[in-house]
Backbone bond lengths (Angstrom), bond angles and torsions (degrees), N, CA, C in turn:
res aa  C-N    CA-C-N  psi(-1)  N-CA   C-N-CA  omega(-1)  CA-C   N-CA-C  phi
1 M - - - 1.439 - - 1.534 107.82 -
2 V 1.321 116.15 128.50 1.458 121.73 -179.26 1.515 108.32 -118.32
3 Q 1.313 116.03 139.14 1.461 119.25 178.50 1.524 109.42 -127.44
4 W 1.324 116.22 154.58 1.459 121.15 175.84 1.512 108.60 -80.18
5 V 1.318 117.18 131.00 1.459 119.02 -177.67 1.521 114.14 -127.39
6 G 1.303 118.70 -10.18 1.461 117.29 -177.88 1.506 112.06 177.05
7 H 1.317 114.39 -160.83 1.454 121.48 -178.30 1.515 109.97 -131.79
8 E 1.345 115.66 155.43 1.448 121.46 173.61 1.521 108.33 -145.46
9 V 1.306 116.41 161.50 1.456 121.31 177.20 1.516 108.06 -89.03
10 G 1.332 116.35 122.26 1.453 121.99 -179.87 1.520 111.25 -78.81
11 S 1.329 116.26 178.03 1.465 121.32 -178.82 1.521 112.48 -64.09
12 S 1.325 117.09 -23.89 1.465 120.37 178.65 1.526 112.04 -85.08
13 G 1.320 117.04 -1.11 1.464 121.42 -179.11 1.516 113.22 87.44
14 C 1.327 117.22 -0.44 1.461 121.40 179.62 1.528 110.21 -87.57
15 L 1.312 114.87 148.32 1.452 121.43 177.03 1.522 108.67 -79.23
16 R 1.337 116.51 130.44 1.459 119.09 178.32 1.523 109.92 -135.87
17 K 1.316 114.96 157.18 1.458 120.63 178.24 1.522 109.64 -72.30
18 T 1.318 116.00 145.24 1.459 121.10 175.30 1.512 109.04 -112.13
19 R 1.305 115.19 151.22 1.461 120.52 178.84 1.520 108.86 -118.89
20 V 1.312 115.46 137.79 1.458 121.40 177.34 1.516 107.83 -133.08
21 D 1.311 115.03 133.02 1.455 120.27 176.17 1.523 108.25 -68.16
22 P 1.329 118.93 123.12 1.475 120.87 -178.44 1.518 113.28 -60.02
23 L 1.339 117.96 -23.91 1.461 120.11 177.21 1.517 111.29 -67.21
24 L 1.317 117.73 -25.48 1.452 121.09 -177.68 1.522 113.18 -90.68
25 L 1.321 117.86 -11.48 1.460 120.43 -177.03 1.520 112.27 -60.68
26 D 1.329 117.10 -40.41 1.459 121.32 -178.25 1.529 111.86 -111.29
27 F 1.324 116.70 22.93 1.453 121.18 -177.06 1.523 111.11 -69.01
28 D 1.325 116.57 130.36 1.465 122.81 178.18 1.519 108.91 -99.45
29 I 1.322 117.71 102.85 1.457 122.11 -177.58 1.529 111.33 -62.08
30 G 1.312 117.53 -21.64 1.465 121.33 177.62 1.517 112.89 -60.78
31 L 1.330 117.05 -24.56 1.459 120.48 179.05 1.526 111.99 -68.85
32 A 1.322 116.97 -19.98 1.467 121.36 179.67 1.529 112.17 -90.55
33 K 1.325 116.72 -4.30 1.465 121.35 -177.91 1.534 110.05 -72.47
34 P 1.343 117.16 126.02 1.471 119.32 177.58 1.533 111.40 -67.84
35 V 1.320 115.03 138.34 1.464 121.77 179.30 1.522 107.78 -130.25
36 S 1.323 116.27 127.92 1.466 121.37 176.61 1.521 109.14 -98.19
37 R 1.314 115.64 134.90 1.463 120.40 177.54 1.519 109.44 -134.35
38 S 1.310 115.02 142.88 1.460 120.35 172.87 1.514 108.18 -78.46
39 V 1.315 115.61 130.14 1.461 120.73 178.65 1.518 108.65 -134.12
40 R 1.309 115.08 158.77 1.459 121.16 174.71 1.512 107.22 -112.02
41 L 1.325 115.10 119.31 1.459 120.81 177.10 1.516 108.08 -107.16
42 N 1.314 115.30 103.68 1.463 121.86 -179.55 1.524 111.79 52.26
43 G 1.335 115.05 45.32 1.454 121.67 175.12 1.519 115.18 92.03
44 F 1.328 117.65 -11.26 1.466 120.66 -179.55 1.519 110.17 -100.48
45 A 1.333 116.17 125.17 1.462 120.97 178.86 1.523 109.60 -77.28
46 T 1.319 115.68 134.78 1.458 120.99 177.04 1.523 108.44 -151.57
47 C 1.302 115.76 172.90 1.460 121.34 178.56 1.530 108.13 -114.71
48 L 1.307 116.43 132.74 1.456 121.66 179.73 1.518 108.48 -120.48
49 R 1.330 116.13 125.56 1.464 121.61 -178.48 1.524 108.84 -110.53
50 L 1.339 115.16 115.12 1.459 122.79 178.80 1.521 109.18 -136.19
51 E 1.306 116.44 156.41 1.454 120.22 173.74 1.535 108.68 -66.72
52 E 1.324 115.65 150.78 1.474 121.97 -176.28 1.530 112.01 -52.61
53 V 1.315 117.82 -38.07 1.462 120.49 -178.05 1.533 111.01 -60.24
54 Y 1.341 117.21 -36.58 1.461 119.46 179.41 1.525 111.87 -70.06
55 W 1.336 117.19 -35.03 1.470 119.48 175.92 1.526 109.98 -63.37
56 K 1.332 116.64 -36.90 1.466 120.01 178.54 1.531 111.07 -67.03
57 V 1.330 116.56 -41.55 1.472 120.06 177.95 1.524 110.06 -65.21
58 L 1.347 117.32 -42.18 1.464 120.00 177.24 1.524 111.83 -59.96
59 A 1.327 116.81 -40.00 1.471 120.30 177.60 1.521 110.15 -62.75
60 D 1.325 117.08 -38.28 1.466 120.94 178.54 1.529 110.74 -66.62
61 I 1.330 116.87 -43.93 1.472 120.29 178.54 1.526 109.86 -62.86
62 A 1.336 116.81 -45.29 1.465 120.97 179.70 1.526 110.86 -60.63
63 N 1.317 116.43 -42.18 1.459 120.96 178.10 1.534 110.67 -61.30
64 T 1.305 116.57 -42.21 1.469 121.23 178.40 1.523 111.10 -60.42
65 H 1.333 116.10 -38.02 1.471 120.99 -178.57 1.523 113.05 -93.49
66 E 1.329 115.59 6.39 1.463 122.25 178.06 1.532 111.98 53.49
67 C 1.342 114.54 51.39 1.456 119.89 177.16 1.527 108.59 -145.11
68 T 1.312 116.61 177.33 1.455 120.57 177.44 1.538 109.68 -85.94
69 V 1.320 115.64 164.57 1.467 119.82 175.79 1.525 109.45 -62.23
70 N 1.341 117.71 -40.82 1.465 120.41 177.72 1.523 111.76 -59.47
71 A 1.333 117.38 -43.26 1.466 120.69 179.12 1.532 110.41 -64.68
72 L 1.316 116.52 -40.72 1.461 121.13 178.03 1.532 110.76 -61.08
73 L 1.340 116.19 -48.34 1.460 120.78 -179.90 1.527 111.18 -62.80
74 S 1.328 116.64 -39.74 1.466 120.40 177.84 1.521 110.69 -62.47
75 N 1.314 116.22 -40.52 1.460 120.65 179.53 1.534 110.66 -65.06
76 V 1.327 117.33 -43.99 1.463 120.57 178.12 1.528 109.66 -61.86
77 D 1.329 116.56 -44.90 1.459 121.38 179.49 1.531 111.17 -59.51
78 M 1.318 117.01 -46.71 1.454 121.51 -179.43 1.529 110.93 -63.81
79 E 1.334 116.72 -45.89 1.469 120.63 -179.11 1.527 111.88 -62.10
80 V 1.332 116.75 -42.22 1.464 119.25 -178.26 1.533 110.40 -69.00
81 H 1.335 117.37 -32.21 1.471 119.99 176.07 1.523 110.94 -70.03
82 L 1.338 116.57 -42.16 1.464 120.06 -179.43 1.527 111.96 -68.52
83 R 1.322 116.75 -40.88 1.468 120.18 -175.26 1.527 113.96 -84.62
84 Y 1.337 117.28 -37.42 1.458 120.23 -170.81 1.530 114.16 -126.87
85 G 1.325 116.89 1.88 1.452 119.59 -178.95 1.520 114.11 77.57
86 G 1.324 117.52 13.48 1.459 122.32 177.99 1.518 112.13 103.46
87 V 1.322 115.58 176.82 1.462 122.63 176.86 1.520 108.16 -135.97
88 K 1.324 116.14 155.45 1.461 120.39 179.02 1.515 111.99 -82.68
89 N 1.316 117.02 -26.54 1.465 121.11 -175.97 1.535 109.27 -124.46
90 F 1.327 116.35 84.01 1.465 120.69 -176.45 1.529 111.70 -63.85
91 S 1.330 117.75 -40.24 1.472 119.19 179.75 1.529 110.55 -64.16
92 G 1.328 117.53 -36.38 1.462 120.40 175.61 1.515 111.29 -63.87
93 L 1.336 116.33 -41.37 1.457 120.93 176.68 1.529 110.85 -59.98
94 I 1.320 116.49 -43.27 1.466 120.51 -179.30 1.528 110.45 -64.16
95 R 1.327 117.83 -38.75 1.468 120.17 176.49 1.527 110.50 -61.01
96 V 1.332 116.27 -42.59 1.468 120.18 178.59 1.521 110.68 -64.86
97 V 1.330 117.60 -42.01 1.470 121.39 176.86 1.533 110.03 -56.91
98 C 1.329 116.46 -43.10 1.467 120.92 -179.95 1.533 111.51 -64.67
99 V 1.328 116.30 -44.19 1.469 119.98 -179.57 1.524 110.42 -65.24
100 V 1.325 117.16 -43.06 1.474 120.31 178.22 1.521 110.14 -61.56
101 H 1.319 117.01 -40.52 1.468 120.78 177.05 1.530 110.36 -58.48
102 L 1.333 116.67 -47.19 1.465 120.63 -179.27 1.523 111.66 -66.89
103 L 1.330 117.44 -38.78 1.468 120.23 177.24 1.519 110.92 -64.24
104 T 1.318 116.52 -38.91 1.462 120.89 178.32 1.529 110.57 -64.85
105 L 1.324 116.58 -42.91 1.466 119.75 177.28 1.522 111.89 -61.94
106 G 1.323 115.87 -35.05 1.465 121.09 -179.23 1.520 112.84 -84.06
107 G 1.322 117.33 1.37 1.457 120.43 179.64 1.523 113.09 77.07
108 L 1.319 117.84 17.62 1.462 120.90 -177.00 1.524 112.65 -101.12
109 S 1.330 118.12 8.63 1.453 120.26 -176.38 1.527 111.65 -64.66
110 R 1.315 118.19 -18.27 1.475 121.00 177.64 1.523 110.41 -63.85
111 A 1.337 117.32 -26.07 1.469 120.90 -178.87 1.524 111.49 -74.76
112 L 1.323 117.74 -13.74 1.463 120.78 -178.60 1.480 107.54 -80.58
């Protein structure tokens, strides 16, 4: 959805309307900043690098399940090893877990 929000001077020197996506008006670019954290996955120390927004979603999921982010990540790691023999891109899997969580909250899980 795009809305008209103001005017700017175009290359021809004429005043023209500008359009800004309302979703971007309050966008926090800091949420896209990659953050590395040390985590323990089933007793093994490793480093996981995710954008800040994913750490926030993981904290929300952990809070919902009344556990820590480390416990949540360990559980995902264990389940994926038991069910599928592991994954090559664990951080990618975690991003998908976060998106599925948000889609489920938004009632969009039927699209999956």
